C-alpha positions in Angstrom: -18.9 0.1 -2.1 -17.1 3.4 -1.9 -13.6 4.0 -3.4 -11.9 3.8 -0.1 -13.3 0.3 0.5 -12.3 -0.7 -3.0 -8.7 0.3 -2.5 -8.7 -1.4 1.0 -10.0 -4.6 -0.6 -7.4 -4.4 -3.3 -4.6 -3.9 -0.6 -5.9 -6.9 1.4 -6.1 -9.0 -1.7 -2.4 -8.4 -2.4 -1.5 -8.9 1.2 -3.3 -12.2 1.3 -1.5 -13.3 -1.9 1.8 -12.5 -0.1 0.7 -14.4 3.0 0.4 -11.3 5.2 -2.2 -10.3 7.8 -5.4 -8.5 6.9 -5.3 -4.7 7.6 -7.9 -2.1 8.3 -7.9 1.6 7.4 -6.6 2.3 10.9 -3.6 -0.2 10.6 0.0 0.6 9.8 1.5 -1.3 6.9 3.8 -3.0 9.4 0.7 -4.7 10.9 0.4 -6.7 7.6 3.6 -8.5 8.6 4.9 -8.7 5.0 8.4 -9.5 4.2 10.4 -7.1 1.9 9.3 -9.0 -1.2 5.6 -8.8 -0.2 5.9 -5.0 0.5 7.5 -4.6 -3.0 4.7 -6.6 -4.6 2.1 -4.5 -2.8 3.5 -1.2 -4.0 4.1 -2.5 -7.5 0.5 -3.6 -7.7 -0.7 -0.2 -6.3 1.4 1.6 -8.9 0.1 -0.6 -11.7 -3.5 0.0 -10.7 -3.5 3.5 -9.2 -0.2 5.1 -10.5 0.9 5.3 -6.9 4.4 6.6 -7.6 3.3 9.1 -10.2 1.4 11.1 -7.7 4.4 13.4 -7.2 5.0 12.5 -3.6 8.1 10.5 -4.2 11.4 11.2 -6.0 13.7 9.2 -8.2 13.9 6.2 -5.8 10.5 5.8 -4.2 11.2 2.6 -2.4 13.9 4.3 -0.4 11.6 7.2 0.5 8.7 5.2 2.0 8.7 5.0 5.8 7.6 1.3 5.9 7.5 1.2 9.7 5.2 4.2 10.1 3.1 4.5 6.9 -0.5 3.9 7.6 -3.0 2.1 5.3 -5.0 5.3 5.4 -2.1 7.2 3.9 -1.6 4.6 1.2 -5.3 4.7 0.3 -5.3 8.5 0.2 -2.3 8.5 -2.2 -4.1 6.0 -4.4 -7.2 8.2 -4.5 -5.4 11.6 -5.0 
């Protein structure tokens, strides 16, 4: 399994725990149909495992800077792997 698939599996694991819909690399985060708590849990888990917010893309309040309606799963995976 390549690293992209590993991150995608991890994302879907968290989404499943938060009772959301499975996503693919071509999905938008919005397709997961998570509530705000589920989105928060997803990004907190991504940060714990992949240092998502330390990658330098986000400022002091990263949760306000993420475009939840338009961010793609591919963008999330790329940030995790950068």
